[in-house]
N, C-alpha and C positions, 0 to 999 in steps of 0.2 A: 504493500500500500504506500502511495506517495504521501509523505508528510509535509515536505516543503518543495515548492516549485518556483524557480526563478526564471522568468521569461524575458530575454533580450533587455536586461537592465543596464542602463548607462547612467553615469554620473559625471558631470563636467564642472570643474572649479575654474572659472574664468576661461582661459584658453587651454587648460590642462584636462585631458580626458583621463579620469581616475579609474573608471570602470566602463568597459565598452561592450555593449550587447552580450552580456554574460548570460548563458543559459545553463541551468543545472537542476538536478532533482535529488532529493534526499529521501530514501526509502525508510519506512519504519523498521527499527531494529538494527540499523547500520551504524558503523563508526566510519565517518568520512573525513579524510584529511584535506586541508587546503594549504598548498604551498606556493612559493614563488619568491623571487628576489625582493629585497627591500624596495618599497614603492610600487609593488605590483598591483596594489588595489585590494589586498586581502581584508584588512580591517575596515576599509570603506564599504566593502560588500557586506561584512558583518553588521556594520552600522545601519545599512539599508534594511537588512532583514529585521533588525530589532527596532526600527522606527526612529533611530537617532539621526539618520541622514535621508532627506527626501531624494527620490529618484527623479532624474530628468526624462527618463524614457523607460518603458517596460512595465511589467507587472510581476507581483509576487503573491503566492497563495500559501497558506499554512493550514493544514487540515481542512482544505477546501474553502477557507475564509480568505477573502482578498485583504492583504495587509499593507500594501505599498503606500496607502494613504493614512495609516493608523499611527497614533502616538505610541511611544515606548510602553506606557502602562497598559494600553489596550492590547498590544501585541503580547505582553507578558501574561495578561489575563487569559489568553487563548491557550497558554501552556508552553511558552518559550522563555527560557532563562539563559543568562550569559555571564561570563566573567570577562574581565578587561585585561588589556595588555600590561598596564601598570597596576600595582597593588592598590586596592581601594578599601581600606579598613578604618575604623574609628578607634584610635589608640586606647582611649579610656573607657571603652565598652568591653564587657567580658565576652568570652568565646560564646557562651550560651545566648547572650543578648544579641550578638551578631546574627546567629542562626535564626532567632525569633523574628528578626527584621524581614527575613525572607518569606514569612507567612502573612505579611501585612495584607496582601490582596485577598486572602482567604478569611479574614476576620471581619466581623460585623460591628464590633464595638467602636464607636466614634468618641468624640470628646465628652459628650454627656454620659455615655456608658462608663468611660474611664473615671469620671468624677463620682458618679453615684454608685457604681460597682454593684449592680444587681447580680443575683445568683447566676444568671446565664453568662454574664461577662466573666465571672470567676471560673465557671466551668470551661469557657472558651480558652481562657488563659492556661488552665491546667492541661487541656488537650494540646495546645500549642507547645507547652513545655515538654510534654511527653513525646510529641513528634520531633521536636528539636533534639532531644536526648537520643532518640532512635537514630536519627541521621548522624549524629556525632559518634554513635557506637559503630557506625559503618566505617569510620576512620580509625577505630580501635585505639591503641595507646597513643596515637599521634595527637588526638584532640580530646577524647572523652575524659582523661584524667585532669584536663586543664579547663573544665567548663566555667570555673569561677575566676580564672586568670584574665587579666587585661590582655587585649590583643597585641599590645606593644611588646609584651614579654615573649611572644612566640618567635620561633626561628623563621627565616624567610620562607622556607619550604612549607612550614605549617601555616603561615599566613595565606599562602596560595591554596592550601587545602581548606582553610576556613572560608575563603571566598567560594570555593566549589560547594562546600557544605551549605552555605547561605543560599546558593542557587538551587541546590537539590531539594531543600525543604519546601520550596514553592511547588513541588510536585510537577515538574515540567515534563512534557512529552518529548521536547527537543532541547538539548543542552549545547550551547555554543561556548567553546573555550578558546580564548585568544591568547596564544603562546603561554600555556600553563606551566611550562618548565623553564621559562626565561630566567636566567640568573642562577640556575641550579647546577650542581655538580652531576657527573654521570650517574652516580648511585641514586641521587634524589630523582633525577629524570626518569630512570628506570622504574622507580616506585610510582611515579605519576602515570607512566604508561600502563602499569598493572592496574592502577586505580581506574583508569578510563575503561579498560575492559571489564572491570568489576561492576562499574556503573551500568554498563549495557547488559551484562550477563545476569546480574543479581537484582538490579532495580528495573530493568526493562526500558531504560531511557536511551533514546537515540542520541548520538553524539556527533557534532560537527566541529572540528578543531583546526585552528591555525597553529602551525608549529614549524620552527626552524631546525629543531633537532631531528635529523633524518633517522636516527635509530628509533626514536619515539614514533615518528610518523610511519615508518616501514613496519614497526613491530605491532602497532595498535590499530592501524587502519585496515578496513576491508576494501576500501576504494580511495583513490587519491585524485584530486582535481588540481591542476596547475594553472596559475595566472602569471602573465608577464605583460607589463605595461597596460594593465587593465583588461587584457583579453585572455580568454581561456585558450591555452595552447595544447593542453593534453588532459586526458582523463583515462583512468584504468586501474588495474590491480597494482599493488606495490611493486611487484617484480617487473611489470611492464613499464612503469614509470621510471624505475631504476635504470633501465637500459634505453630510455627514449632519448634520441639524439637532440630533439628540440628542447627538452628539459635540461639536458647537460649544457647545451649552448646558452640557455637563459641564465644558468648559474655561473658557468665558467668561461663563457665567451666562445666564439666560433672556432678559434684555434684548438681549444681543448675538445670541443664537440666533434670536430673532424677527426 
């Protein structure tokens, strides 16, 4: 079943074409990698899908809902969550508080409910806490023992895990990860690759990720899409992409590609 469909999407910044008539489909249950040299348009495409960047041309559908004109919170409400290229945490909030933020779209209590705190609000908070702890347990010793610690005390790798946990607690159908291993050592990156597979296999969540670490992309992805100068230049299985001369040229130049 097609979960996400991108049809001839283009984005232009002044005279710069950041994304050019890109077409792609993400099937339910897949792990799809998106790669390309710096400036290829990868994050711009993610921003389009999530509603952060308007498209100049083309259409996008998610679970058969047209999303190319929706705001980010409207896209998220349909079941799409993401992390960002740079770490986005609140240093003086605890690990558990961060995860509870991810459930905001599923909660009914507004300002008045928070002030008066009727029984249903208390029950809702208890359910949210239980759900948050369940997601944190998915990360085992990395996050669960630190539920009451401030986020600023976490290691860099665990901050990235916390961002993923915050996205997962919103119960997405599709999770977009923008360079989840950026700044990590090889051992930490391998751990994130295993985590990505675990998210798909145990939680049943489809994953679409941008990544520069080729070991992570080749090891975790079922299928890989390649962008260069805003255009899709290749798509296929990891082994096919590994030996694609157009991809090699895009990364290393024509001399090495030849």
